[in-house]
Wavefront OBJ file of the C-alpha trace (Angstrom):
o trace
v 141.360 119.365 93.501
v 137.618 119.198 92.715
v 136.509 119.722 96.250
v 138.542 122.851 96.609
v 136.548 124.615 93.968
v 133.469 126.764 94.676
v 130.145 125.035 94.059
v 128.575 125.885 90.629
v 125.400 127.043 92.383
v 122.172 128.373 90.726
v 120.989 131.978 90.216
v 117.741 130.729 91.819
v 119.630 129.895 95.002
v 121.133 132.266 97.588
v 124.291 130.243 98.008
v 126.828 128.991 95.589
v 128.755 130.607 92.731
v 126.982 130.542 89.398
v 128.732 130.870 85.999
v 130.006 134.433 85.494
v 128.219 134.471 82.199
v 125.016 134.567 84.142
v 126.193 136.654 86.896
v 127.414 139.476 84.906
v 124.284 140.291 82.843
v 121.983 139.646 85.793
v 124.231 141.857 88.183
v 124.507 144.673 85.606
v 120.651 144.559 85.294
v 120.437 145.489 88.874
v 123.059 148.271 88.513
v 121.150 149.832 85.571
v 117.834 149.651 87.369
v 119.343 151.502 90.370
v 121.723 153.874 88.904
v 119.322 156.730 88.017
v 117.758 156.346 91.513
v 121.040 156.623 93.122
v 122.309 159.793 91.406
v 119.077 161.778 91.039
v 118.385 162.665 94.545
v 121.828 163.902 94.929
v 121.405 166.217 91.915
v 118.084 167.421 93.078
v 119.185 168.026 96.625
v 122.553 169.620 95.496
v 120.635 172.080 93.086
v 118.195 173.019 95.880
v 120.904 173.752 98.150
v 122.989 175.405 95.418
v 126.110 173.524 95.695
v 129.157 174.095 93.230
v 129.705 171.789 90.427
v 132.672 170.038 92.290
v 130.688 169.473 95.435
v 127.744 168.261 93.283
v 129.780 165.672 91.717
v 131.304 164.518 95.060
v 127.718 164.133 96.327
v 126.947 161.897 93.389
v 130.131 159.827 93.792
v 129.414 159.560 97.502
v 125.854 158.294 96.826
v 127.271 155.410 94.630
v 129.853 154.433 97.340
v 127.254 154.349 100.129
v 124.894 152.390 97.815
v 127.672 149.810 97.169
v 128.588 149.429 100.802
v 124.961 149.328 102.152
v 124.164 146.713 99.542
v 127.274 144.465 100.402
v 126.305 144.618 104.119
v 122.659 144.013 103.456
v 123.385 140.972 101.357
v 126.236 139.329 103.119
v 125.775 140.712 106.670
v 128.191 142.226 109.165
v 127.491 140.917 112.542
v 123.666 141.653 113.253
v 123.637 144.287 110.663
v 122.107 143.229 107.291
v 119.141 140.933 106.328
v 121.463 138.623 104.254
v 118.843 138.736 101.623
v 119.120 139.550 97.881
v 118.361 143.245 98.421
v 119.714 146.463 96.787
v 120.111 149.365 99.060
v 120.704 152.907 97.897
v 120.042 156.618 98.132
v 116.183 156.651 98.132
v 113.573 158.590 96.205
v 111.252 158.213 99.104
v 113.088 160.756 101.154
v 113.361 163.395 98.293
v 110.210 165.412 99.261
v 111.397 165.915 102.590
v 114.986 166.501 101.656
v 113.968 169.237 99.184
v 111.743 170.848 101.747
v 114.702 171.008 104.127
v 116.873 172.177 101.407
v 114.592 175.064 100.296
v 113.916 175.904 103.882
v 117.555 176.108 105.161
v 119.653 176.082 102.151
v 122.362 174.221 104.117
v 123.209 170.498 103.469
v 124.683 170.282 106.923
v 121.166 170.526 108.266
v 120.035 167.701 106.182
v 122.840 165.576 107.177
v 122.295 166.233 110.938
v 118.681 165.318 110.619
v 119.655 162.160 108.758
v 121.997 161.069 111.552
v 118.934 161.307 114.110
v 116.624 159.567 111.593
v 119.199 156.826 111.141
v 119.363 156.167 114.806
v 115.510 156.082 114.952
v 115.602 153.346 112.187
v 118.169 151.322 114.052
v 115.881 151.463 117.108
v 112.976 150.384 115.013
v 115.016 147.451 113.674
v 116.136 146.231 116.828
v 112.505 146.250 118.371
v 110.950 145.052 115.148
v 109.811 141.820 116.333
v 107.528 143.634 119.005
v 106.577 146.170 116.360
v 105.835 143.628 113.699
v 102.371 142.778 115.189
v 101.233 146.185 113.886
v 102.136 145.159 110.268
v 100.256 141.884 109.364
v 100.339 140.964 105.546
v 97.248 143.065 104.950
v 98.820 146.217 106.273
v 102.200 145.430 104.670
v 100.406 144.614 101.433
v 98.696 148.011 101.504
v 102.251 149.730 101.909
v 103.543 147.665 99.116
v 100.613 148.441 96.735
v 100.898 152.106 97.590
v 104.552 152.173 96.890
v 103.960 150.570 93.506
v 101.118 153.241 92.818
v 103.418 156.116 94.082
v 106.297 155.002 91.709
v 104.086 155.163 88.470
v 104.385 158.892 88.038
v 108.101 158.677 88.413
v 108.325 156.106 85.714
v 106.092 158.093 83.355
v 108.025 161.221 83.873
v 111.163 159.183 82.965
v 109.249 157.911 79.770
v 108.461 161.511 78.897
v 112.084 162.362 79.168
v 112.627 163.500 82.824
v 110.870 166.353 84.749
v 112.370 169.683 83.584
v 113.940 168.356 80.400
v 113.631 170.788 77.364
v 112.019 168.000 75.290
v 109.799 166.539 78.001
v 106.815 164.848 76.442
v 108.182 164.773 72.985
v 107.367 161.874 70.604
v 110.990 160.794 70.402
v 111.168 160.167 74.104
v 107.964 158.293 74.107
v 109.082 156.209 71.069
v 112.266 155.156 72.780
v 110.436 154.339 76.032
v 107.891 152.266 74.306
v 110.534 150.394 72.177
v 112.345 149.703 75.445
v 109.243 148.441 77.168
v 108.283 146.324 74.165
v 111.851 144.686 74.280
v 111.283 143.902 77.894
v 107.820 142.398 77.507
v 109.130 140.296 74.606
v 112.162 139.024 76.345
v 110.275 138.244 79.527
v 107.401 136.405 77.697
v 108.915 134.910 74.315
v 112.530 134.062 75.264
v 114.363 131.695 77.582
v 117.584 131.537 79.587
v 119.735 134.607 80.435
v 117.819 136.691 77.954
v 114.448 136.174 79.774
v 116.096 136.597 83.288
v 117.766 139.856 82.128
v 114.948 141.111 80.081
v 115.271 144.584 81.761
v 118.863 144.932 80.816
v 117.891 143.759 77.240
v 115.446 146.398 76.972
v 117.816 149.110 78.210
v 120.547 147.949 75.732
v 118.191 148.249 72.842
v 116.652 151.454 74.007
v 120.049 152.987 74.622
v 121.070 152.002 71.026
v 117.837 153.587 69.590
v 118.389 156.872 71.739
v 121.864 156.946 70.387
v 120.460 156.919 66.883
v 118.316 159.779 67.657
v 121.284 161.789 69.185
v 119.905 161.735 72.654
v 122.964 160.498 74.550
v 125.232 163.076 75.856
v 128.793 161.951 76.430
v 130.170 165.442 77.533
v 129.883 164.421 81.174
v 132.373 161.429 80.547
v 134.963 163.704 79.080
v 134.682 166.214 82.000
v 134.750 163.646 84.832
v 138.143 162.743 86.471
v 140.008 159.583 86.813
v 139.709 158.950 90.462
v 137.799 160.625 93.392
v 137.918 159.873 97.104
v 135.322 161.166 99.443
v 136.516 163.398 102.373
v 134.654 163.034 105.779
v 132.813 166.109 107.140
v 133.250 167.976 103.923
v 129.845 169.428 104.156
v 129.523 169.656 107.948
v 126.808 168.581 110.373
v 124.051 170.724 112.226
v 121.187 169.468 114.336
v 118.033 171.476 113.833
v 115.214 169.957 115.934
v 112.393 170.589 113.435
v 114.463 168.970 110.635
v 115.440 166.140 112.858
v 111.730 165.506 113.654
v 110.733 165.445 110.057
v 113.502 163.038 109.093
v 112.781 160.817 112.029
v 109.145 160.318 110.885
v 110.295 159.554 107.341
v 112.727 156.995 108.757
v 109.988 155.262 110.565
v 107.803 155.149 107.384
v 110.735 153.880 105.310
v 111.342 151.212 107.791
v 107.895 150.047 107.090
v 108.574 150.193 103.455
v 111.769 148.132 104.031
v 109.612 145.488 105.691
v 107.396 145.478 102.580
v 110.463 145.474 100.339
v 112.020 142.493 102.274
v 108.721 140.694 102.331
v 108.269 141.168 98.663
v 111.778 139.790 98.062
v 111.242 136.524 100.188
v 107.804 136.063 98.802
v 108.685 136.741 95.258
v 112.041 135.032 95.265
v 112.001 132.304 98.106
v 108.315 131.675 98.544
v 108.270 132.474 102.200
v 107.913 135.322 104.772
v 111.098 137.031 106.098
v 112.192 136.071 109.583
v 112.265 138.525 112.490
v 116.036 138.374 112.350
v 116.243 139.242 108.651
v 113.804 142.210 109.220
v 115.758 143.545 112.139
v 119.097 143.201 110.228
v 117.642 144.821 107.120
v 116.278 147.794 108.991
v 119.327 148.233 111.136
v 121.512 148.291 108.034
v 119.331 150.895 106.443
v 119.713 153.154 109.539
v 123.409 152.354 109.987
v 124.287 153.141 106.280
v 122.499 156.431 106.737
v 124.366 157.498 109.742
v 127.719 156.506 108.326
v 126.827 158.169 104.893
v 126.015 161.354 106.695
v 129.657 161.973 107.613
v 130.797 161.690 104.117
v 127.805 163.648 102.487
v 125.811 160.524 101.461
v 121.935 160.955 101.516
v 119.453 158.513 103.287
v 119.404 155.076 102.074
v 116.544 152.550 101.762
v 115.801 149.259 100.120
v 115.217 149.751 96.256
v 111.804 148.752 95.247
v 112.645 148.650 91.673
v 115.333 145.912 92.216
v 112.896 144.053 94.485
v 110.669 144.039 91.511
v 113.267 142.474 89.304
v 113.686 139.672 91.913
v 109.949 138.999 91.819
v 109.952 139.022 88.019
v 113.015 136.544 87.308
v 113.327 134.998 90.844
v 117.176 135.354 90.855
v 118.333 135.431 94.325
v 121.937 134.340 94.343
v 124.089 136.685 96.548
v 126.993 136.663 94.068
v 124.710 138.414 91.506
v 124.036 141.161 93.983
v 127.514 141.328 95.121
v 128.768 141.855 91.718
v 126.331 144.651 91.290
v 127.589 146.297 94.328
v 131.189 145.894 93.224
v 130.316 147.552 89.948
v 128.691 150.586 91.994
v 131.619 150.633 94.220
v 134.020 151.044 91.183
v 131.755 153.654 89.839
v 132.113 155.548 93.030
v 135.834 155.715 92.825
v 136.052 156.141 89.062
v 134.076 159.253 87.977
v 134.451 158.518 84.295
v 132.926 155.030 84.757
v 129.999 156.408 86.780
v 129.531 159.235 84.313
v 129.215 156.614 81.549
v 126.358 155.018 83.440
v 124.574 158.420 83.746
v 124.450 158.733 79.967
v 121.420 156.448 79.725
v 118.565 158.606 78.700
v 115.802 158.706 81.381
v 113.213 157.641 78.718
v 115.085 154.404 78.480
v 115.087 153.966 82.227
v 111.326 154.845 82.385
v 110.408 152.352 79.566
v 112.443 149.498 81.374
v 111.203 150.176 85.023
v 107.521 150.751 84.524
v 106.954 147.052 84.274
v 109.039 146.507 87.433
v 106.758 149.163 89.157
v 103.646 147.250 87.955
v 104.961 144.102 89.361
v 105.547 145.624 92.751
v 101.817 146.797 92.761
v 100.732 143.351 91.897
v 102.717 141.980 94.834
v 100.916 144.257 97.120
v 97.732 143.014 95.742
v 98.785 139.444 96.235
v 99.486 140.047 99.851
v 96.239 141.881 100.347
v 94.358 138.836 98.763
v 96.141 136.285 100.803
v 94.821 138.151 103.979
v 91.188 137.707 102.529
v 89.013 140.390 100.921
v 86.585 140.592 103.953
v 84.615 143.782 104.327
v 86.889 144.819 107.139
v 90.031 144.412 105.023
v 88.532 146.014 102.037
v 87.713 148.931 104.152
v 91.175 149.255 105.672
v 92.851 149.089 102.265
v 90.415 151.259 100.296
v 90.319 154.050 102.790
v 94.120 153.953 103.340
v 95.075 154.089 99.651
v 92.315 156.547 98.854
v 93.424 159.082 101.500
v 97.171 158.549 100.852
v 96.927 158.696 97.008
v 94.206 161.415 97.182
v 95.975 164.100 99.568
v 99.214 163.895 97.705
v 97.388 164.272 94.312
v 95.708 167.503 95.333
v 98.264 170.346 95.696
v 97.579 172.466 98.718
v 95.227 170.111 100.254
v 96.877 170.708 103.701
v 97.666 174.363 103.251
v 95.620 175.208 106.499
v 97.938 173.043 108.565
v 101.461 174.008 110.016
v 104.110 173.739 107.236
v 105.636 170.697 108.907
v 102.438 168.751 108.448
v 102.576 169.371 104.611
v 106.205 168.488 104.534
v 105.756 165.113 106.474
v 102.385 164.078 105.029
v 101.941 165.862 101.742
v 104.762 164.699 99.818
v 104.419 160.855 100.132
v 101.241 158.822 99.604
v 103.028 155.785 101.373
v 103.267 157.907 104.775
v 99.475 158.566 104.932
v 98.511 155.180 103.589
v 100.778 153.445 106.224
v 99.489 155.372 109.144
v 95.885 154.902 108.142
v 96.163 151.102 107.499
v 97.841 150.596 110.954
v 95.204 152.769 112.820
v 92.262 151.208 111.118
v 93.732 147.711 111.555
v 93.956 148.408 115.348
v 90.409 150.180 115.583
v 88.082 148.044 113.272
v 86.668 144.956 114.946
v 88.295 141.725 114.008
v 86.305 139.229 111.598
v 84.892 136.701 113.669
v 84.866 133.794 110.942
v 88.332 134.371 109.910
v 89.655 135.251 113.371
v 91.654 138.021 111.868
l 1 2 3 4 5 6 7 8 9 10 11 12 13 14 15 16 17 18 19 20 21 22 23 24 25 26 27 28 29 30 31 32 33 34 35 36 37 38 39 40 41 42 43 44 45 46 47 48 49 50 51 52 53 54 55 56 57 58 59 60 61 62 63 64 65 66 67 68 69 70 71 72 73 74 75 76 77 78 79 80 81 82 83 84 85 86 87 88 89 90 91 92 93 94 95 96 97 98 99 100 101 102 103 104 105 106 107 108 109 110 111 112 113 114 115 116 117 118 119 120 121 122 123 124 125 126 127 128 129 130 131 132 133 134 135 136 137 138 139 140 141 142 143 144 145 146 147 148 149 150 151 152 153 154 155 156 157 158 159 160 161 162 163 164 165 166 167 168 169 170 171 172 173 174 175 176 177 178 179 180 181 182 183 184 185 186 187 188 189 190 191 192 193 194 195 196 197 198 199 200 201 202 203 204 205 206 207 208 209 210 211 212 213 214 215 216 217 218 219 220 221 222 223 224 225 226 227 228 229 230 231 232 233 234 235 236 237 238 239 240 241 242 243 244 245 246 247 248 249 250 251 252 253 254 255 256 257 258 259 260 261 262 263 264 265 266 267 268 269 270 271 272 273 274 275 276 277 278 279 280 281 282 283 284 285 286 287 288 289 290 291 292 293 294 295 296 297 298 299 300 301 302 303 304 305 306 307 308 309 310 311 312 313 314 315 316 317 318 319 320 321 322 323 324 325 326 327 328 329 330 331 332 333 334 335 336 337 338 339 340 341 342 343 344 345 346 347 348 349 350 351 352 353 354 355 356 357 358 359 360 361 362 363 364 365 366 367 368 369 370 371 372 373 374 375 376 377 378 379 380 381 382 383 384 385 386 387 388 389 390 391 392 393 394 395 396 397 398 399 400 401 402 403 404 405 406 407 408 409 410 411 412 413 414 415 416 417 418 419 420 421 422 423 424 425 426 427 428 429 430 431 432 433 434 435 436 437 438 439 440
């Protein structure tokens, strides 16, 4: 009888089944870390396009479903699709600048979805040939990408801590108090406790922050009451159109985000498994990203990518068990079919999310620094990293710096520091003479 039971396993090993008392809090931590990132792009795009309330709700629901399905495929694999690594996939903030530019330019969601299909196909091709393309992304270049990703996420965390961009009470002392309390609980649990409390420090911080926000009257339950019981997505609800300019913009973004996925997968294996990812894992991971985007487009789901904030959690607590991530995906799947459940998750104030995730974003940045340091801080590498980050962050921080170029240049390069930093790092790595002593 005993041999028929699943192995107890450990949360620090990918295989096996850990106790549910560990799986539940650790899985919920990933759900909470991802939930705002999943629904916010859908809200922003639906507002920019001008969708009705019912369609906006549907867009959010599909985002949850696609996130869940993509995560399950990424974690457990489906033929050669999926990295089979502990990575959460979801609708990504990285595409938001381009999505909003297309929404404001065309006011038609079908144009975005058509461009997304093309971009997803480009990502699939990138994943298939990643072994040949990986030579362009040594640890120093990948470290630069991860470092820039971390830096680019700081403003997002701070906006959350201040209450969320566009909020009536943005920057209020109440928002900052709740955010700081949340962050303090995360730091305390991570450094002064043991066991599940330490491993689920992000979740502990969010629970305390949520209770404090509740006392301040900052939690709005109206969306829960208005939400339906069950919602099933309908294919081709929003239509699909292929506009060449839009397709090119999205294709470029998918290439860049494929590089980001390399960074996230590398960060996951380094932080959680103490090794580099294999070519097979990178290929499956990127193909999964592209395939999820293509399938999602038919139902109204927005572009998917690996979630850096969840990668950061792995690097902090080193929990890599597939069951934990599978549980998180199932929770998101339920949320996608049960609007009232997903609406409850969205009641978490943004200041709480910001206070909980800023430490995660800091960890991502430090992972990039560690990779850069592992390549050696030679004059050549210092130049590559310094110039790439300076141009990437600098251009995106100065509004209108690309005003003299065609509009598509600003759309592609002006909205994301990761795009510029990645391209500059690759270019300089190819051009600058190798270090003789190090052979690099």
